[in-house]
Backbone bond lengths (Angstrom), bond angles and torsions (degrees), N, CA, C in turn:
res aa  C-N    CA-C-N  psi(-1)  N-CA   C-N-CA  omega(-1)  CA-C   N-CA-C  phi
1 M - - - 1.444 - - 1.513 111.24 -
2 F 1.331 118.68 -15.53 1.460 121.34 176.09 1.502 108.26 -142.29
3 S 1.353 114.32 164.11 1.466 119.89 177.65 1.499 108.99 -121.93
4 E 1.303 117.64 150.78 1.444 123.26 178.75 1.527 109.34 -102.61
5 A 1.322 116.39 133.28 1.439 120.72 176.08 1.523 107.23 -127.73
6 S 1.302 118.41 121.03 1.439 121.67 177.62 1.516 108.61 -90.42
7 L 1.335 115.80 129.90 1.434 119.97 178.98 1.520 112.66 -82.82
8 T 1.319 117.25 -16.05 1.471 121.85 174.12 1.517 107.07 -135.43
9 S 1.320 114.96 161.16 1.477 118.11 179.82 1.519 110.08 -108.32
10 G 1.324 115.04 165.22 1.442 120.70 175.35 1.498 115.30 85.36
11 S 1.321 120.15 8.59 1.432 122.15 -179.84 1.527 110.34 -90.21
12 A 1.333 116.40 131.29 1.447 120.50 177.67 1.539 111.52 -101.79
13 A 1.323 116.78 6.05 1.466 122.19 -177.28 1.531 109.59 -64.97
14 T 1.333 115.08 146.44 1.474 120.73 176.22 1.515 109.02 -74.69
15 L 1.317 115.12 133.92 1.479 119.92 178.95 1.530 108.11 -90.86
16 D 1.320 116.56 118.51 1.454 121.09 177.97 1.525 109.77 -111.49
17 L 1.320 117.08 33.29 1.459 121.93 178.29 1.533 107.57 -97.46
18 G 1.296 115.80 137.07 1.458 120.13 176.20 1.510 109.79 -177.62
19 F 1.319 116.86 -173.49 1.451 122.21 -172.78 1.538 110.44 -117.09
20 N 1.362 116.90 128.18 1.452 120.85 166.23 1.536 108.50 -74.76
21 I 1.330 116.00 -44.36 1.470 122.06 176.71 1.525 107.19 -129.94
22 P 1.347 117.99 105.69 1.460 120.40 177.81 1.530 110.33 -77.51
23 P 1.331 117.55 158.94 1.476 119.63 175.00 1.532 110.92 -61.36
24 P 1.337 115.89 150.88 1.471 119.03 176.50 1.521 110.07 -67.16
25 I 1.338 117.38 157.74 1.464 121.36 179.16 1.520 111.94 -69.16
26 K 1.322 116.29 -37.40 1.486 119.95 -178.50 1.525 109.55 -146.52
27 T 1.331 116.87 136.54 1.434 123.54 175.18 1.522 108.63 -126.07
28 V 1.339 116.70 131.12 1.462 121.77 177.62 1.509 107.08 -113.13
29 T 1.332 117.43 131.28 1.457 122.18 -179.72 1.523 108.68 -146.22
30 V 1.315 115.89 -178.72 1.472 121.35 -179.71 1.519 109.30 -119.89
31 E 1.303 115.11 152.11 1.463 121.17 179.42 1.508 110.07 -59.12
32 G 1.333 115.44 138.52 1.487 121.19 178.82 1.520 113.98 92.60
33 S 1.325 118.16 -11.15 1.475 120.99 -177.15 1.521 110.30 -82.67
34 R 1.316 114.39 165.17 1.492 123.09 174.14 1.516 105.87 -95.57
35 L 1.328 118.94 135.39 1.450 121.81 -174.37 1.519 110.83 -132.67
36 L 1.327 116.32 136.03 1.457 122.98 172.63 1.513 108.32 -119.00
37 I 1.336 116.69 126.56 1.465 122.13 176.06 1.521 106.67 -115.86
38 P 1.346 117.65 113.16 1.467 120.66 -173.97 1.540 113.27 -74.50
39 C 1.304 114.72 149.57 1.471 124.28 172.00 1.518 106.03 -159.77
40 E 1.303 115.40 93.87 1.466 118.89 -177.13 1.531 110.11 -103.92
41 P 1.339 117.34 114.48 1.459 119.62 -178.86 1.518 111.49 -78.69
42 I 1.347 115.17 156.41 1.455 121.94 173.26 1.542 107.69 -77.51
43 R 1.327 115.24 135.55 1.461 118.51 173.40 1.510 109.66 -81.14
44 G 1.311 116.35 113.57 1.449 121.26 -179.38 1.497 112.90 -94.21
45 E 1.350 116.06 -169.77 1.455 120.73 179.79 1.500 113.34 -59.95
46 K 1.325 116.02 -28.80 1.467 121.33 -178.87 1.528 112.44 -94.92
47 G 1.330 117.04 13.15 1.469 119.67 -179.47 1.519 111.73 89.71
48 L 1.315 115.56 -165.79 1.453 120.84 -179.55 1.524 110.67 -78.33
49 P 1.321 118.03 138.98 1.457 121.76 176.81 1.525 110.28 -75.07
50 N 1.335 116.51 164.87 1.455 122.13 171.12 1.518 107.27 -73.79
51 V 1.346 117.79 134.03 1.451 122.99 -178.93 1.519 109.45 -113.95
52 T 1.328 116.59 126.34 1.458 121.55 170.82 1.512 107.58 -130.96
53 W 1.328 114.90 168.94 1.473 120.93 178.51 1.505 109.59 -128.76
54 T 1.318 115.86 147.71 1.477 121.26 173.26 1.521 108.61 -121.20
55 N 1.323 115.49 150.66 1.464 122.38 173.36 1.534 105.67 -126.85
56 E 1.331 115.03 116.53 1.477 119.53 -177.14 1.529 111.29 52.92
57 E 1.336 115.80 42.11 1.480 124.53 177.25 1.530 114.77 76.16
58 S 1.340 119.56 -1.50 1.476 122.20 177.98 1.525 108.54 -100.22
59 L 1.317 116.97 140.24 1.455 122.71 179.05 1.525 110.10 -62.49
60 V 1.324 117.45 132.99 1.448 121.88 177.13 1.544 106.49 -87.74
61 N 1.326 117.01 116.15 1.455 121.33 -177.61 1.516 109.00 -160.42
62 E 1.302 116.80 90.30 1.459 121.74 177.36 1.526 106.84 -159.48
63 P 1.336 118.00 160.93 1.467 119.72 -177.28 1.528 115.14 -58.93
64 R 1.301 118.45 -32.60 1.473 121.72 -176.65 1.536 111.51 -82.17
65 R 1.314 118.40 -22.02 1.458 123.72 179.25 1.539 107.43 -128.64
66 H 1.313 116.53 107.70 1.469 118.28 -179.45 1.530 111.76 -143.53
67 V 1.329 114.90 164.02 1.466 122.78 -177.25 1.520 109.22 -94.51
68 L 1.335 115.85 127.68 1.471 121.14 175.18 1.514 110.13 -79.12
69 T 1.325 118.18 165.71 1.463 121.11 -175.84 1.519 113.77 -62.41
70 N 1.326 118.41 -21.88 1.476 120.18 178.04 1.537 112.81 -89.21
71 G 1.358 117.58 2.81 1.468 121.13 177.32 1.510 113.15 100.22
72 T 1.321 118.68 -13.50 1.447 122.82 179.72 1.521 112.44 -66.83
73 L 1.330 116.86 137.11 1.453 121.52 175.59 1.543 107.73 -88.21
74 L 1.333 115.55 127.10 1.468 122.70 176.87 1.524 108.21 -109.12
75 I 1.355 115.51 125.06 1.457 120.08 169.89 1.534 104.53 -114.05
76 T 1.322 117.09 114.37 1.459 119.97 -171.56 1.519 113.45 -74.34
77 E 1.295 118.56 -31.61 1.462 122.14 177.57 1.533 108.68 -146.13
78 V 1.305 115.90 99.79 1.478 121.84 -174.72 1.521 111.24 -63.29
79 R 1.320 115.35 133.47 1.460 122.13 175.82 1.522 109.45 -120.59
80 A 1.309 116.66 162.60 1.476 120.10 179.48 1.540 111.38 -57.36
81 S 1.335 115.78 -33.82 1.466 120.33 179.84 1.539 112.83 -68.10
82 D 1.324 118.88 -11.55 1.450 121.51 179.34 1.537 112.58 -81.46
83 A 1.338 117.38 -14.47 1.468 119.73 179.96 1.525 109.92 -61.19
84 G 1.324 115.91 148.09 1.470 119.98 176.35 1.503 110.73 144.92
85 Q 1.313 115.60 -164.70 1.471 124.70 -177.49 1.517 110.11 -99.82
86 Y 1.317 116.50 121.78 1.458 122.58 178.16 1.531 109.02 -109.17
87 R 1.325 114.80 148.82 1.477 122.20 173.74 1.517 109.52 -133.13
88 C 1.292 116.29 135.81 1.444 123.02 171.36 1.524 107.73 -86.80
89 V 1.323 117.91 130.76 1.470 121.84 -177.80 1.516 109.15 -119.45
90 L 1.329 116.66 122.20 1.449 123.48 177.12 1.519 106.37 -102.60
91 R 1.359 115.70 129.74 1.477 120.26 178.21 1.545 109.00 -130.02
92 Q 1.319 112.98 137.02 1.445 120.62 174.14 1.507 108.44 -148.75
93 G 1.315 115.50 116.38 1.469 118.81 -174.86 1.496 111.15 61.65
94 T 1.341 116.67 -125.22 1.460 120.35 -178.14 1.517 113.35 -98.19
95 R 1.335 116.71 10.23 1.464 121.56 -177.48 1.534 110.86 -110.24
96 A 1.326 113.25 152.16 1.485 120.15 177.24 1.517 109.16 -144.49
97 V 1.323 117.02 144.18 1.450 125.04 175.14 1.498 107.46 -126.08
98 L 1.334 116.06 130.63 1.477 121.69 179.24 1.524 108.95 -109.54
99 S 1.330 114.37 138.95 1.473 118.62 175.63 1.516 109.96 -74.91
100 A 1.303 116.20 166.26 1.469 119.93 170.74 1.534 106.05 -64.20
101 P 1.328 116.99 156.25 1.486 119.26 178.83 1.513 110.85 -61.06
102 A 1.304 116.14 138.01 1.464 123.18 176.18 1.531 106.51 -115.02
103 G 1.315 116.37 111.61 1.455 120.93 -176.64 1.506 111.64 -81.84
104 L 1.331 116.51 135.76 1.462 123.25 173.28 1.508 108.26 -111.75
105 V 1.326 116.14 121.04 1.469 123.48 -176.86 1.519 108.51 -122.51
106 L 1.326 116.96 135.51 1.457 119.97 174.39 1.516 110.82 -94.59
107 A 1.336 115.23 133.17 1.482 119.75 -178.70 1.520 110.44 -84.17
C-alpha cells in the first residue's frame, strides 16, 4: 500500500515509517465541496514524521489546500483543477515513504 524511498544511501537504520490509515485509492466529489483525504502516519520511536502531500508530483501548499496536524489533506473548496493523483509523503530524517496514488475525481 506504500513505497519506501531513501533520500540517502548506505543507511542500515530500521525504518519505522508507515500508515495507520492510508489515503483511499479513489475519491469522488463535486466542485465547491469541502474535502478531507486521510493519511494517518504511525508514531515511531522518533515520534511522528513530517507529512506533506503532492498532486501530480507537485507539492500541495496553498491556503485552500493544506495538511492538518494529523496528516489529513483538507481542500476547503474543491475546483476542477484539484482533480488528479495525490500522494501522502512521510519524511523523517533522510527517509521518506510515499502512499499509493489516491485519485480525486469530480462527478
